[in-house]
C-alpha positions as CSV (number, residue, x, y, z in Angstrom):
1,X,-11.0,-1.4,19.0
2,X,-14.4,0.1,18.7
3,X,-13.2,3.4,17.1
4,X,-13.4,3.3,13.4
5,X,-10.3,5.5,12.9
6,X,-8.4,3.3,10.3
7,X,-5.1,4.6,11.7
8,X,-5.7,2.6,14.9
9,X,-6.2,-0.7,13.0
10,X,-3.2,0.2,10.9
11,X,-1.0,0.4,14.0
12,X,-2.4,-3.0,15.2
13,X,-1.7,-4.6,11.9
14,X,1.8,-3.1,11.6
15,X,2.6,-4.4,15.0
16,X,1.5,-7.9,14.0
17,X,3.5,-7.7,10.8
18,X,6.6,-6.5,12.7
19,X,6.2,-9.1,15.4
20,X,6.0,-11.8,12.8
21,X,8.9,-10.5,10.8
22,X,6.8,-10.0,7.6
23,X,8.2,-7.1,5.6
24,X,5.5,-4.7,4.6
25,X,4.7,-1.2,3.3
26,X,1.5,0.8,3.4
27,X,0.3,2.1,0.0
28,X,-3.0,3.4,-1.4
29,X,-5.1,6.2,0.1
30,X,-3.6,6.0,3.5
31,X,-0.1,6.6,2.0
32,X,-1.6,9.5,0.0
33,X,-2.4,11.1,3.4
34,X,1.2,11.0,4.2
35,X,2.7,12.2,1.0
36,X,-0.1,14.2,-0.7
37,X,-3.5,15.9,0.2
38,X,-5.8,14.4,2.8
39,X,-8.7,12.5,1.2
40,X,-11.2,9.9,2.3
41,X,-10.2,6.3,2.1
42,X,-12.4,3.4,3.2
43,X,-9.6,0.8,3.5
44,X,-5.9,0.1,4.2
45,X,-3.7,-1.2,1.4
46,X,-0.5,-3.0,2.6
47,X,2.1,-4.7,0.3
48,X,3.6,-7.7,2.1
49,X,6.2,-10.4,1.4
50,X,4.6,-13.6,2.6
51,X,5.7,-17.2,2.8
52,X,3.6,-20.2,3.8
53,X,4.7,-20.3,7.4
54,X,4.3,-16.5,7.8
55,X,0.9,-16.7,6.1
56,X,-0.3,-19.2,8.6
57,X,1.0,-17.1,11.5
58,X,-0.6,-14.0,10.0
59,X,-3.9,-15.7,9.6
60,X,-4.0,-16.8,13.2
61,X,-3.0,-13.3,14.4
62,X,-5.6,-11.6,12.3
63,X,-8.3,-14.1,13.4
64,X,-7.3,-13.5,17.1
65,X,-8.3,-9.9,16.7
66,X,-11.9,-10.8,17.1
67,X,-14.4,-13.7,16.3
68,X,-16.4,-11.4,13.9
69,X,-13.4,-10.6,11.7
70,X,-13.4,-11.9,8.1
71,X,-10.4,-13.6,6.5
72,X,-10.6,-16.1,3.6
73,X,-7.6,-18.4,3.9
74,X,-8.2,-19.7,0.4
75,X,-7.9,-16.2,-1.0
76,X,-4.7,-15.7,1.1
77,X,-3.2,-19.0,-0.4
78,X,-4.2,-18.0,-3.9
79,X,-2.6,-14.5,-3.6
80,X,0.8,-16.2,-2.8
81,X,1.0,-18.1,-6.1
82,X,3.8,-16.5,-8.2
83,X,2.5,-14.7,-11.3
84,X,-1.1,-14.9,-10.1
85,X,-3.3,-12.3,-11.7
86,X,-5.0,-11.2,-8.5
87,X,-2.4,-11.2,-5.8
88,X,-4.7,-9.7,-3.2
89,X,-6.5,-11.0,-0.1
90,X,-8.4,-9.0,2.5
91,X,-9.2,-8.9,6.2
92,X,-12.2,-7.1,7.5
93,X,-12.0,-6.1,11.2
94,X,-15.2,-7.2,12.8
95,X,-15.1,-4.5,15.5
96,X,-14.8,-1.5,13.1
97,X,-15.7,-2.8,9.7
98,X,-12.5,-1.4,8.3
99,X,-11.0,-3.5,5.5
100,X,-7.4,-4.2,5.0
101,X,-6.3,-5.2,1.5
102,X,-3.1,-7.2,1.6
103,X,-1.1,-7.3,-1.8
104,X,1.6,-10.0,-2.1
105,X,4.9,-9.2,-3.8
106,X,4.7,-10.2,-7.5
107,X,7.2,-8.1,-9.5
108,X,10.7,-6.7,-9.3
109,X,9.1,-3.3,-8.8
110,X,7.2,-4.6,-5.8
111,X,10.5,-5.8,-4.3
112,X,12.1,-2.5,-5.1
113,X,9.3,-0.7,-3.4
114,X,9.9,-2.7,-0.3
115,X,13.6,-1.8,-0.1
116,X,12.7,1.9,-0.5
117,X,10.0,2.1,2.1
118,X,10.0,5.0,4.6
119,X,9.0,5.0,8.2
120,X,6.5,7.7,9.4
121,X,5.0,8.1,12.7
122,X,1.2,7.3,13.1
123,X,-0.3,7.7,16.6
124,X,3.1,7.5,18.1
125,X,4.1,4.3,16.3
126,X,6.6,4.1,13.4
127,X,4.8,2.6,10.3
128,X,6.5,1.8,7.0
129,X,5.0,3.5,4.0
130,X,5.7,3.4,0.3
131,X,8.2,6.1,-0.7
132,X,6.4,9.0,-2.4
133,X,8.2,8.2,-5.7
134,X,7.1,4.6,-5.7
135,X,3.6,5.7,-4.7
136,X,3.4,8.0,-7.7
137,X,4.7,5.1,-9.9
138,X,2.2,2.6,-8.6
139,X,-0.7,5.1,-9.0
140,X,0.4,5.8,-12.6
141,X,0.4,2.1,-13.2
142,X,-3.1,1.7,-11.8
143,X,-4.2,4.8,-13.8
144,X,-2.8,3.3,-17.0
145,X,-4.8,0.1,-16.4
146,X,-8.0,1.6,-15.2
147,X,-8.0,5.3,-16.3
148,X,-9.1,6.1,-12.8
149,X,-9.4,9.8,-12.0
150,X,-8.8,9.1,-8.4
151,X,-5.3,7.7,-9.2
152,X,-4.5,10.7,-11.4
153,X,-5.6,13.1,-8.7
154,X,-3.5,11.3,-6.1
155,X,-0.5,11.5,-8.4
156,X,-0.9,15.2,-8.9
157,X,-1.5,15.8,-5.2
158,X,1.8,14.0,-4.2
159,X,3.7,15.9,-6.8
160,X,2.1,19.2,-5.7
161,X,2.9,18.6,-2.0
162,X,6.1,16.5,-2.0
163,X,7.5,17.6,-5.5
164,X,10.4,19.6,-4.2
165,X,11.8,16.7,-2.2
166,X,11.1,13.9,-4.8
167,X,14.0,12.0,-6.4
168,X,13.1,13.0,-10.0
169,X,16.1,11.0,-11.4
170,X,14.8,7.8,-9.9
171,X,11.2,8.7,-10.9
172,X,12.0,9.2,-14.6
173,X,14.3,6.2,-14.9
174,X,11.8,3.8,-13.2
175,X,8.9,5.3,-15.0
176,X,10.7,4.5,-18.3
177,X,11.2,0.9,-17.2
178,X,7.6,0.6,-16.2
179,X,6.2,2.1,-19.3
180,X,4.6,5.2,-17.6
181,X,7.2,7.9,-18.6
182,X,4.8,9.9,-20.7
183,X,2.1,9.8,-17.9
184,X,4.7,11.0,-15.3
185,X,5.8,13.9,-17.7
186,X,2.1,14.9,-18.3
187,X,1.3,14.8,-14.5
188,X,4.4,17.0,-13.8
189,X,3.4,19.4,-16.5
190,X,-0.1,19.8,-15.4
191,X,1.1,20.8,-11.9
192,X,3.1,23.8,-13.3
């Protein structure tokens, strides 16, 4: 895996998750490539449902990808604690330098996102992605917490490109529950 195209590593990781029976969805910049405008992203973000047995199996499978890969098992263990503030651990592929950020399920919204995931083909392989609606909502939540212009630009990009096919009823109801209703309305208005 000498090529640094993150899609190749994504396919490898997705195959591992599927083989181990670990439910997942791809989010972040790679998902924006599917639902919005292409943009550079330096990592792969994946939301996973992880138990202790599957965590051990995942750690072994990731470490088997190469001796120079990086995975901190303590970070992995910490990310699985219910209600933990930082529910993330990462793996860095030693062959390509591409980083995979794994986010463990922590909220009802995370679980809902997992049930609404959508398969898209990447390099001939079906990969599960966040639905465009849930990607918008998660980006609005990140924007609310960080005021990141990147998150806002991603939201607008997804609305601009996927807007006609979005489930606006779901978006508005869920945005109200998550406390980002005004942000969603503003993003939609700015696109017009």
